[in-house]
C-alpha positions in Angstrom: 26.4 39.4 -22.5 27.5 41.4 -25.5 31.1 42.4 -24.9 30.7 46.0 -26.2 27.6 46.4 -23.9 29.5 45.0 -20.9 32.3 47.6 -21.5 29.8 50.4 -21.7 28.2 49.3 -18.4 31.7 49.2 -16.8 32.2 52.8 -17.9 28.8 53.9 -16.5 29.2 52.0 -13.3 32.9 52.0 -12.3 34.2 50.4 -9.1 34.0 52.0 -6.6 31.0 53.9 -7.8 30.4 57.2 -6.1 27.8 58.4 -8.7 24.4 57.5 -7.3 22.8 58.4 -10.6 24.8 55.8 -12.6 23.0 53.0 -14.2 21.3 51.5 -17.2 17.7 51.0 -18.1 16.6 47.5 -18.6 15.5 48.3 -22.1 16.0 51.2 -24.5 12.4 52.2 -24.5 11.9 52.4 -20.8 9.0 54.9 -21.0 7.0 52.8 -23.5 5.3 49.5 -22.9 6.6 47.3 -25.7 8.6 44.2 -26.5 12.0 45.9 -26.6 13.2 44.1 -23.4 13.1 40.8 -25.4 14.9 42.3 -28.4 17.6 43.6 -26.0 18.0 40.1 -24.5 18.6 38.6 -28.0 21.2 41.3 -28.7 23.1 40.2 -25.5 22.1 43.4 -23.6 20.4 41.9 -20.6 21.5 43.9 -17.6 21.0 41.1 -15.1 22.4 37.5 -15.4 18.9 36.2 -14.5 17.4 38.1 -17.5 20.1 37.1 -20.0 19.8 33.5 -18.8 16.4 33.4 -20.5 18.2 33.3 -23.8 20.8 30.8 -22.7 18.3 28.1 -21.7 16.5 26.1 -24.5 13.4 25.9 -22.2 12.9 29.7 -22.3 14.8 30.9 -25.4 11.8 30.2 -27.6 9.5 32.6 -25.9 12.1 35.4 -25.8 12.5 34.9 -29.6 8.7 34.8 -30.1 8.0 37.9 -28.0 10.9 39.8 -29.6 9.5 39.0 -33.1 5.8 39.6 -32.4 4.8 42.4 -30.1 1.1 41.5 -30.6 1.9 38.0 -29.1 3.7 39.6 -26.2 0.7 41.9 -25.5 -1.7 39.0 -25.7 0.3 36.8 -23.4 1.0 39.7 -21.0 -2.7 40.5 -20.8 -3.6 36.8 -20.1 -1.0 36.6 -17.3 -2.2 39.8 -15.7 -5.8 38.5 -15.7 -4.7 35.3 -14.1 -2.8 37.2 -11.4 -5.8 39.5 -10.8 -8.1 36.6 -10.2 -6.0 34.8 -7.6 -7.8 34.3 -4.4 -6.1 33.7 -1.1 -7.3 31.3 1.6 -9.9 32.5 4.1 -7.1 32.7 6.7 -5.0 35.0 4.4 -4.4 38.7 4.7 -3.3 41.6 2.6 -0.3 42.9 4.4 0.4 46.6 4.9 4.1 45.8 5.1 5.1 42.7 3.1 7.9 41.9 5.6 5.6 41.2 8.5 2.1 40.1 9.4 -0.5 42.7 10.2 
């Protein structure tokens, strides 16, 4: 994580934190659908270790770099993944749960 960014987060979220509104958006353009999340990761500004780990692993760093560089590629791949997810079919014995934590 970028050291300056980490210091900024510590200031926003001190321990103990009594400010329930404290926090940080995952990307700087939170109200816009774009590839800024990937740009932030390359700048060392991933809020979660799991996000920043995408840059630290050679198996995933290439796609972070590609999506940060080419928003059109990100849109294309995002669209393809959403279509795949939308076409998933469960087994005949499956159910859509009203509450994800328990069977209907």
